N, C-alpha and C positions, 0 to 999 in steps of 0.2 A: 600447774601444767607447764611443761618446758618444750620449746621448739628449737632444734639445732639445724640450721640450714647451711649445707656444704655442697658446693657444685650445684647440681639440680636435685639433690636428695635432702628431704626433710625428715628428721627423726623426732617423733612426738611421744611424750610420756605424760601420763596422768597418775598422780600418787597422793596419798593422804599422809598427814604428819601428826603424830601424837607424841606422848611422853616417851614412848619406846623407840621412836624413829620413824622412818618412811615405810609406807605400805603401798607398793606399786599396784595400781589397778589395771592399767593397760599400756602397752608400748606398740607403736605403729611406725612404719617407714613408708614414705610417699616419694614419688618421683614427679617433679613438676616439668611441664604442665600436665594437669589431669583433665581428661575429656570424658564426660558422661552425657550421652545423647547430645543435646544441643547446648549443654552447659560446660564451660571450661573454667578451670582454676589455674591462674597463671602466676600469681604472686603469693608471697608468704602471708601477708595480712588476709587475703581472701581465703587461704586454707585454714588459718586460725579461726576466722569468723565461722566458716563452715563446720569445723569440728566442735566449736562451742554450741552451735545450733543442734548438732547431733547428740552430744553427750551431756550438756549442762543446761538445767532449767534456769530461766531468767532470775527467779528470786535467789538462787544459790551462787550467781556469778560474782557477787561482791565479796564472797568468802574465799575466792580463788586467788592464788598467787601466780601471776603469769610472768615467766622468764623467757627471754629470747636471745639466741645467738645466731648471727648471720655473717658469713664470710664477706658478703657484699658491703657490710658496714666498714670493713677494712680498719679495724681497731689495731693500733700499734702501741708498743711499750718502749719507753726510754727512761734512763736513770741518770739524774743530774745531782749536782751538789748545791745545797741551799745557801750556804754561807750566811746564816742567821738573818736572812731578810724577812720582812713581814709577809704575811700571806698574800696581801693584795699586790705588793711590789714584785714578789716572786712569780705570781701568776702572769703579770705583764711581761716579765723577763722571759718566761717560758713561751708565751705567745710570740714574742719577737724572734726568739731563737728558732722556733719551729717554722716561722714564716721564712727566715733566711736560709735555714739548712735544707728544708724539704719543699720550699715554694708553696706553702699552704696558705690559702686565703683565710684571714681571720674571721670573715663574715660567714664562711661555710665550713667552719671547723668547730669541734667540741673537744674539751680537755678537762680532765680531773686528775688530781694528784693527792698523795698522802705522804707523810713524813715518817721515815724509819731511821731513828737516831743510832741504831746499832751498826750502820754501814757508813763508809765515807761518802758514797753517792746516796745521800739520805732521802732524796725526793724520787718517789716512784710515780711516773707520769703515764697516763693512758690517754691517747688522743686519736682523732679521726678527722679526715677531710670530707666526710660524707654526711655532714649535718643535714643537708636538704633531704636526702633519702631517708634518714632516720626520722626526721620530723614528719615527713609525708606518711611513712608507715605508722608512726605513733598516732598522728591525727586520724588516720583511717580507722584504727582500732578504737580510739576515744569516741569518734562519731558513731561507732557501732555499739557503744555502751560497754566496752571492755577497757580495763585499766592495766596497761603493762607496768610491771613493778621493777624489773631488773634486766640489765643489758650491759655486757662488759666483754673483755677479751679472754682468750683461752688461758693465758698465764694466771690471771686473777681467779678464774674458775678452778684451776688446778690447786691454787693456794687454798681456796675455800674447801675443796675436797680433802686436802691434806690436813687442815685444821679440824674439819668435821669428824674424821675418823681417828684423830689424835695419833698421827703416824710419827710424831717426833720421838726419837729414841734417846738422843743425848744432845750435847751442845754442838755436834759436828754439822757438816753440810749434808743436806738431802737433795737428791737429783730426781726430778720428775720428767719423764719423757712421754709425750703424747703424740702418737702417730695418727694423724688425721687423714682425710681423703687425699689432699694435695700437698700438705705441709707436715713437717715434724717439729713440734715445739719442745724446747728444752728449758726447764725452769729450775733455778737454784734457790733453795730455801734454807734458812737457819733461824732457830728460835721462833718458829712459826711466822717468820717475816720473809717477804719476797725480796731477794737480793738482786738477781739479774735474770734475764730470759733472752733466748735466741730462737731462731727458727731457720730451717732451710727447706727448699722446694722439692722435697721427696716425701711421698706419702703412700698410702695403700694403692691409690690409682696408678702410681709409678710401676708397680708390679703387675696389677690386673690388666692394664692396657696392653703391655708387651706380651704377657702370657696368653691372653685371649687371642691376640693376633697370631701367635705361634700355632694355636690350635685350629683357628678358622682360616688363616691365610689371607683374610680380608679385613676390612674395618670391623672392630668388635661390636657385636650386638649385645643387648641386655642379657640374652640367654648365654652367650659366650662369656660375658663378664661374670655371671652367676656361677658358671661351671669353673671359671678360673679361680674365683674366691673359694669354692669348695675344694679345689686342688690345694690352694695355699693353706687352707685350714686343716686339711687331713694329711698332707705330705710336706708342705712348706719347704724350708731351706735345709738341705741335707747334703752331706759329702759322701754318703754311701750309695752304691749302685743298687738297682732293683732287678730281680730276675725277670720281670715282665717289661716288655718294650713300651706298652701303652698303659697310662693311668688316667682315668676320667677323660679319655679322648686325646690326651697330650702325649707326645713322645717323651718318655720319662727322662732319659739321659739328657736330651736337648734342653728340656725344661729345667732340670736340675742345674746344668752348667750355666744357663742364662740367669736363673735366680741367684746363684752364688756370685756371679759377676755383678748383678744389680745390688745385692746386699753388701758386697765389698765397697762399692761406690758410696752407698748410704752410710756405712760405718766410718769411712774416711771423713765424710762431711760431719758426722756426729762428733768424732774425735776433735776435728778442727774447731767446732763450735764450743765444745767443753773447754778446750785449751785456751780459747780466747776470752773466757770469763775473767775479767780484771780482778774480781774479788779473790779468787783462789789461784790465779795464775802462778804466783811464787811458790805455792804449796804443792802444785801438781807434780813438779819435777822431783820432789823428795820420795825416797823409796818407801817410807812408812805412811804415805798419804793414802787415805781410804775414805769413801763416802759412808756416812752413818746409815744411809738408806738409799736405794735406787729403785724407783717404781716406774712401770710402763703402763700405758693405757691407750684408749682410742681404738678405732676400727682396725688399724694396722697391727695392734698387739695380738690379734687372733691368728696371725700367721704362725704356723707351727715352727718351733725352735727359735723364734725371734728373741725370746728372753735369754736363751742360751748364747746366742750370737752377741747380744749386747753385754752379757756377763763376761764373755771371753774378750770383748773389745775393751771394756772399762776395767775389768779385773775385780769387780765387786759383785756380791750376790744381787739378784734382781727379783723383785716381787711384782706380781701383776695386780693392778688396781681392780680389775674385774673380779679376781678371786677374793679380794678383801671385801668388796661391796656385796658379792653373792653370799659370802660367809655371814656378813652382817644381816642380810635379808633372810637367810636360811635360819639363823638363830631366832629371829623374830617370828618367822612362820612356825618353827618347831615349838615355840612356847605357846602358840595359839592353836596348833592342830590337835584334833582329837584322834582317838585310835583308828576310827574308820577312815579318816582323811589320810593318815600315815600309811595304812594298808593300801589305800587306793594309789598313793604316790609311789610306794614300793612296787606295786603291780605295773604302773606305767613305766618306771625306770627299768624293770625287768624286761618288759616288752620292747623298750627302746634298745637295750643291750642285745636282746635276741635278734631284733631287726637289723642292727648294725652287723652282727655276726653273720646273719643270712646274706646280707648285701655283700659282705666281704667274700663269702664263699662263692656267690654268683659271679662276682668280678673275677675271682681266681679261675673259675671254670671257663669264663669267657676268654680269658687270656690263654688258657691251655688249649681251648678249641681253636683260637686264632693261630696259635703256634703250630698245632697239628695240621691245620689247613695250609699254612705256609710250607710246611715240610712236604705234605702230600702233593702239592703243586710242583715241586722241584723234581724233574726226571732223574737227575744225578743221584738223588738220595734213595731211589728204588732198590738198587743193588745192596746198599747198606742195610735197608730194611729187611730184604730177603735173608741176608746173612745173619742179621740179628734174630729173625724168626727161627732160622735153623738152629742157632745156638740155644734159643729158648726151648725149642722142641726137644733137643738132646738133654737139656737140663731137667725138663719135666719128666722124660722117660726114666732118667736116673732116679728122680724123686719117687716115681711109681714103684720101681723095684725096691727101693728102701721102705716104702709104705707097706708092700706085700710082706717083707720080712717082719716088720713090726706087727702086722696083722696076725701072722702065725704065732708069734710070741704072745700076743694078747689072747688068742684062742686057748692056748695052754693055761694061761693065768685064769681065764674064765672057768675052765673045767675045775680047777682047784677051788675057786670061789663057790661053785655049785655044790661040791661035796660038803664044804663048811656050812652052807646054807641048810642042807637037809639035816645035818647033825643038830643044828640049832633050832630046827622047826619044832621039835617036841617040847623044848623048854618054853618057847614062845606060846604054845598051845595051852600049857598049864597056867602060865601067867595070864593069858586071855580069859580063862575060866574064872580065875580069882577076881579079875577086874570086872567081869560081867556080873558076878554076884554083888560086888560092891555098888555097881551102877543100879541094880534093881532096888537095893535098899534106899539109895539116894532118890530114885524115881518116886517111891512111895512118899517120901518126905516132900518132894517137889510138888506132888499132886495135892497135898494138903495146902501148900502155899498158893497154888493156883486157885483153889476154892476160895481161900481168904481174899485173894486178889480180885476174883469175880464179884464177891460181895461188896468190896470197897468201890469197885467201878460202878455197880448199880446204885450205891448210895450217892456217889458223886454225881451221877446222871440225874437223880431225883433233885438234888440241891441245885444243879444247873438249870433244870426245868423251872423250878420255883423262881430262881433268880431272873431267868429270861421272861417269865410271865410278869413279874413285878416291873421289870425294865420296860416291857411293852406298854403296860398301863401308865407308867410314868411318862413315856414318850407321847401316848395318846392325849393325856391331860395337857402336856406341854404344847402339842399341836393345836388343841382346842383354845388354850389361852392365847396362843400366837395368832390364831384366826381372829379372835375378838380384838386383839391389839392392831392387826392389819386393818380391820374395819374402822377403828377409831382414827387411824392414820389417814385413810381415804376421806373420812368426813372432814378431818382437819385440813386436808389438801383442798377439798372443794371450798371450804370456808375461806381458806387463804386466797384462792383464785377470785372469789366474790369480793373479798376486801380489797384485793389489788385493783379490780375493775373500778370499785367505788373510789379508791384513792386516785386513780387516773382521771375520773370524772371531776372530782374535787380539784385536782391540780389544774385541769383545763379551765374550770370556772374561775379559779384564782388568777390564772393568766389573763383571762378576759377582763376581770375586775381591775387587775393591775394596769392593763392597757387603758381602760376608761379613766382610772385615777391619773395616769400620766397625761392624758389629753386634757382633763380638767385642770391639772396643775399648770400645763402650758398656757391654757386660756387665762388662768388666774394671774400668772406672771405677766402676760401681755397687758391685761387690764391694769395691773399694778404699775406697769411701766407708763402706760398712758396717763394714769392718775397722777403719777409723779411729775410727768411733763406738764400736765394741766396745772398742778400746784405751782410749779416754777413760773409758768406764764402768768398766772394770777398775781403772784408776788411782784413780778416786773411791772405789770400794768398798774397794780396798786401803788407801787413806788412812784411811777410816773404821775399818777393822779395826785398823790400827796405833794410831789415836787412842784407841779404846776400850781396847785391850790395855794401852797405856801408862798410861792413867788407872787401870786396875785394878791395875797393878803398883805405883803410887805408895802405895797404901794396903794395908799388910799386915794380916793377920787380927788380930794382937795389937793393932795400933793402932786398929783398928775396935772392938775390945772395950773398950779404954780410953776410946774416944770416947763410949761410952754414959754414962760418969761423968766429967764435965768436970773435977772437982776432982782426979782422979787424973792428969791430963795434966801432963807435965814440960816442961823446956826442950827436950829432944830432940824431943818431939812437936811443939812449936811450930816448930822448925826444919823438920820434915817438912811441916807445914801451909804454911809460907812457900814451900818448894821446890815443893810440889804446885800451889799457887796460881800461881806464876810459869810453870811448864810448861804448865798448862792455858790460861792467858791468851794464850800464843803462838799457839794454834790456833783461838782463838775466832772471829776474823773469817772464816777459811776455812770453819769448820763452819757458821757462820750462813748463808753463801752456799749451801752444799750443802743445808742444811735448807730454805732458801727455794725452791730449784729443785724439791726433792722435794715441798714443800707445794703448789706450783702444779700439779704433775702429779696429786697425790692429790685436790686440790680441784676439778680439771677446768678450772682457769683456763688452763693450757697444754695443747695437744693432745698426746696420747700415742699414738705410732705404734709398735706392737709390732715392726714389721719393721725399725725403726731402732735397736733395742737388741739386744744379744747374748742377754739373758736372756728375750727374747720375752714370753710371756703372764704369767710369774711375776714379771716386773719390777715391776709395779704394786703387788702385795702386799708385796714386799720393801721398797719405798720407804715404804709406809704404816707398816710395823712399825719401820723405822729411825727414823721421826720421833720415836717414844717414846724410843729410845735416845739420840738427839741432844739431846732436851729435857733428859734427865738429865745428860748430859755438859756441856751449856751452863749448867745451873743450879749445877753443882758449884763453880765459882770463887766465885759469890755466897754459897753456903752456907759455904765456907771462910772468907770475909771476915767473915761474921757470927760464926763461932766465934772468930776472932781477937779481934774486938771484945769478945766476952763475956769471954774469958780476960784481956784487958788490964784490964777493969774489976774 
């Protein structure tokens, strides 16, 4: 699917592509904005989405190739010299040069280039400063599930058409002229490579707007523009006068003179553009220079005699791209058409030619009537009309006299013919009798043939009756078997509905069971969490119990009694002190950590949730009391150290 957006006109085409080429399915032309009831289509993406919804089913959209061209994207072409730079460095150079020469912001620009080593300016660059508009349209189409594939400038599209139809004739230069609505693009190609391109601001609209204003005298309406295009297509640019003053509502001579002036301006600009091609500028001045091919296309190429005007301006034969494409499509269609389709096509073409001829006759009659009315309204012409009628009267009287003389001569000749007729009547009567006898003989033979024919007809009727009877029996048996098959289908449908209902009930029960399973799983996880917390609490308290118990076992009652009187302590007691100090120091860090966590709970610094601990409400008091025990245990190593120091002194 292709969309070409020029001015406010969108040309839409849908085609299929196979091994034999393109097969056009539909072509439409739309003028934006479009209003239908309360809905309006203002932008190109909205129109594309709407047409996709109309013509293309969603599963088939991925197989479509979507190509877009819009004048609002303002694609431009320039041709530069690469000088053997790397691709990355050359791209930076192009961006910098475009920013300096055309004041293009690099953030809002897009640029692509390709290298053509057959030319001095070997870098063909396509760029635009409308990146934000292109990105916005692209994203709108992507969000709607459509994938745009191709978007480029007119010169590149013309090169694609040139290569697709293999228009290259020799190694010379080919010139492609595309007359658009508002511009005319001129493209120079050699060896299927794009060398240079130019454009100037004269297109089809340049002629239509001025011609429609000449006809209406006011600002041109769509109807006036359509009439102007019809005039350009049928009468176009001509240097010969017409016997009728009006054609399609336009004063012909005024329109002809105006179109000749406009086309002269257009041809001057076209010559200037061609002469400014740097690639062929030295060769154009030579007398033997000629293009190997000149092709015109676009909406403006439909102006009658435009190809002849360009041929006279350039001096080389001109071919119309529309004729080439139509010939290609016609060959494809002719290879696929059957006899019936061709007959239908010939009939349509015949009606078309006949309608054009009738329309031309009606137009000529209208012009003659208008001329007659103008003459009859002029009083000065009445005398001349009377004189002319008198002359016609005398001429007709003279003709009557001559006709009378011819009538007398004819009567004499008729009399001679009558005598000859009577003389030949006898001969004809004899011949008639002979022919009658011969006819009678043939009639008897024909009667026998008729009898044989009637017998054959009766036999054929009997055979047809038997065939029809057999066919009816066959159809009745077929209907009977079909009825039994329909009954089986109905039973199967009822069974399917019943199974579907059971399936829905089972699915509902499964959902309920899954909900219950999830609730049980949540409860199990919660219990597992509590159990894990309880295990941790038990381990801590168990550790504290062992630590306190081990500490108490270190000091026997007899040792504690001797400890009251330090002078009575011996070497064995010192050994006990050292051993006790060593064992107690091994657990100090762990005990300090436990004490710190208990202290946070008791002081309120850490939140205490009774449901998180196995000892529930009594857990808080237990921790508060254990703080005192832990203080004693933690102070014991320091006290033992003090005792050792005292004993050593």
